[in-house]
N, C-alpha and C positions, 0 to 999 in steps of 0.2 A: 465472241472471239472468232477471228477469221481462221481459215483453214491453215494458213502458214503458221500462225501463232500456236494453234493447237498441235500441229506437227512438231514444232520446236519444243513445246512443253512436254509432249509425249516422249520425244527423244531424250530429253534431259532426265526424266523419271527413269527411263530405261538405263541410261548411262550411270545414274546414281546407284542403281541396283548392281550394275556390273562392277562399280568401283569397290564394293565390298569384297567381291571375289579377287579383284586385283590386290587388295590389301592382304587377304588371307594367303594368296599365293606368294606375295612378297615376303610375308612373315615366315612362311614355310621355307623359302629359299634362304632367308636371312639366317635361320637356325641351322639349316643344312650346311651352308657355307662356313658358318662359325665353327661347327664341329669338325669339318674337314681341315680348316685352317689350324684349329687348336691341335688336332692330331698330327698334322705335319710339323708344327712347332715342337711338339713333344718328341716325335720320332727323330727329328734332326738333332735335338738336344741330347737325347739318349744315345744316338749313334756317335756323336762327338765325345760324349763321356766314355763310351766303350773304347774309343780309340786311345784314350789316355789311361785306360785301366780302371775306370770307375763303373761300378755296376749299379743299376737302378731299375725301378719298375714304374710303368706308366699307370697311374690311377686316373679316374675320371675327373679328379680335382687337382692333381699335382703329380710330379715325378718324385718318388721316394727313393733316396739313395741308400745303398747298403752302409751299415755302420759297423765297425769304424771304416772310414774312407780317408785315404791320404790325399788331401787337397793341398795344392800349392797355389800361389797367386796366379801363376801362368795358367794352370788348369782351370781355375775359377773363371778367368777372363775368357779363355778358349771355349769352355763349355757353355757358359751363360750367354755369351754373345752369339753363339752359333745359330740358335733358333731365330732371333730377330733378323739377323743378316740373311738367313735363308729365306725368310718370308718377304723381306723387301725385294729380294731378287725375284721371288715368285710374283709379287705384285707388278713389278716392271714387265716381266714376261707376259703375264695375263693381260694387262692393259694394252700392251703392244699388239698382242694377238687379237684382242677385241677390236682395236682400231683397224687392223688389216682385214679382219673377217666380218666386220659389221654388216655389210649388205647381205651376207649369206645366212646370218643367224636369225632365228625367230625371236620375238620379243622377250619371252621368259628365259631363253638361253642367254640373251644379252644381259638380262637382269642377274642371272646366275653368275656370270663372269664379273659383272660390276660389284656385286656384294662380296664375291671372293677377293677381288682386288682391294676393296675397301677394308675388309678384315685384315688382309695381309699387311697393308700399309699401316693400319691402326696398331697391329701387334708390334710393329717396329717403332713408330712414332709415339703412340700412346703408351707403349711399354717403357719408354724413357720416363714419362710422367709417373706411372704406377711404380716403376722401379725406384725412382728417387724418393718417392713418398714412403714406400714400405721398406726399402732396403733389400728386397729380394728379387729373384728373377734377373732381369737385365740390370737391376740395381746393383748387384754384386760387382759386375764388371765396371759400371760407372763409378762406384765407390772406390775401387782400387785404382782406377785411372785418374780420377779427379779429386779424391778425398771426399770430405763432406762439408764444404763451405756452403752455408745456408743461402747466402745472397746469390751464389752462382747457380744453385739448384732452382731457386725461384725464377731467376732470369732465364735459365734454360727451359723450364717448364712453360713459361709465358711464350717463348719463341715457338715451342712445339705446338702449343694451342693455336697460335696464329697460322702455322703451317697446315694444321688439320683443317682449320676453317677455310683457308684459301683452296686447299685441295677439294673439299666438298663443294665450295662455290663454283669452281671450275668444272666439276663433273655434273653440274645440274643438267646440262644439255644432253649428254649420253643417258642420264637417268630418265629424263623425259622421253628420249628417243626409244627407250625400252618399253614404252606404254603400248599395250595392244589396241588402244583406241586413240585416234587423232583428235577426238572430241576434247580431251583434257589438255591439249596443247594450243587450242585456238585462241583462248582469252586468258589474261593474266589471272583472273579469279579462279578459273578452271585449273590452271597450272599449279597455283598455290594449294588448292584443295587436293589435287592428285598427289603432290609431294608430301602434303601433311598425312594423308592416309597411307600411301605406299612406302613413304620414307620414314617419317617421324613415328607414326603409330606402329608400323611394323618393327621399328627399332625398339620402341618402348615395350611392346608386348613380347617380342622375341627375347629381349634382354632380361625381363622379369622371369620368363620361362627358363632361360639358361641359368640364371642365378639360383633358382630353386632346384634345377636339375643337377647342378654341380656342387650343391651345398654338401660338405663332407659328412659321411656317416661314421667316421672315426676322427680322432684328433690328428690333424695333418702334421707332417714333419715340419713344415714351415707355417708357423702360427698365423702369419699375415697373408696367407695365400688367398683367403676369401676377399679381403680388402683389395689385394693386388688385382685379382681378376674382375672384381666389381668396378674398379677404376678403369679397366680396359673397356668394359661395356659403356661406361659413362663417356670416355673420350671419343668413342664411336659417335656419340650424339653430337659432337662438334662438327663432324663431317656431314651428318644427316641434316641437322637444323640449318647449317650454312646454306643449303640449297634453297631454303625458303626465301632467302633475301636476294636471290638472283632473278631479277625481273625481266631479263632479256627474252626475246622470242627465239625459240629454237625450231628449225624445220624438222618435221617428223616424217617417219617412213610411211608413205602412202600405200605400200604394197603388203600390208598385213593380211594374212590369209583369213578366210572366213572361219576356219577352225579356231584360230587364235582369238578372233574377235568375239566368238560365241562361247569360248571355253569358260567353264566354271572352275572347279578345282583341278589343278594340274597334277594328275595322279602319279605321273612318273616321279616328279619331285616329292610328292607327299609320301609315296611308298618308300622311296630312297631314304627320306628323312626318318621314317619309322624304323626301318631296318638299322640305320646307323645309330639311332637312339637306343635300340635294344643292345647292340654291340657295345656302345659307349657306357651305358648305365649298368648293365648286368654283367658284362665280362671284365671291365676294367675296375674290378673291386678286389679288396683284400681276400675275401672269401673265395673268389675264383682262383686267385694266384696260389692260395694255400693248398689247393688240390695238387699242385705240381711241386710243392716244397716238402 
């Protein structure tokens, strides 16, 4: 084997090892951004409930409302639609900020904002699918606005799935552009492997982790909440897997710092995720709230 071939092979072996760390960091950021998005969703919902005189508590798996609570149709639509609309606004603002600030951001911060935008968009769009299937969450507002005609719900859900796929397909470029290594953007087979590891595998691993993390330790007030939130994790897969089918070449950032190229675990994101997991899983529980009641 000539020197050039040996050098290429050595570089590929090195990049394959680096890809594992890219996947780990992407999974960490996926989990972190999901938790931040979920908490924003719950806080917005709880705030709007408080505005109309409804009291509730945020648990790590649902909002539990005080019983008895005087709900009206207007209050149901107002409260249950607040979270999704708050998040779609957040998605628009984050993705607009990302577009404007792209050159100044390091690769993993680009990935942080991308995953956050994906989650916010999915909580709105995917929330329609999970809501129409389970009849809870966003589904309450949809039920009261549209009734429950099966054919309309099936048609609506198919349209939303197409929107999620198109969204993911169109964001393949920015997702590739968040790579700390230009090696994975040079050839189509490299791009597919990078998207598989840092997109699909990070989504799968992160979603299984989140499902186990959020599984209720008590009987939830809304019995379908586990199915509802699981469907949200599944609809995120439409966004992620759609990127695998975009075969276009995307120009990558050639100004990646040496620190980012050689980084293994991104400890800032890892530590932030651990802290948020502790707050999320240990404090947002019935036993913690019982201290104050």
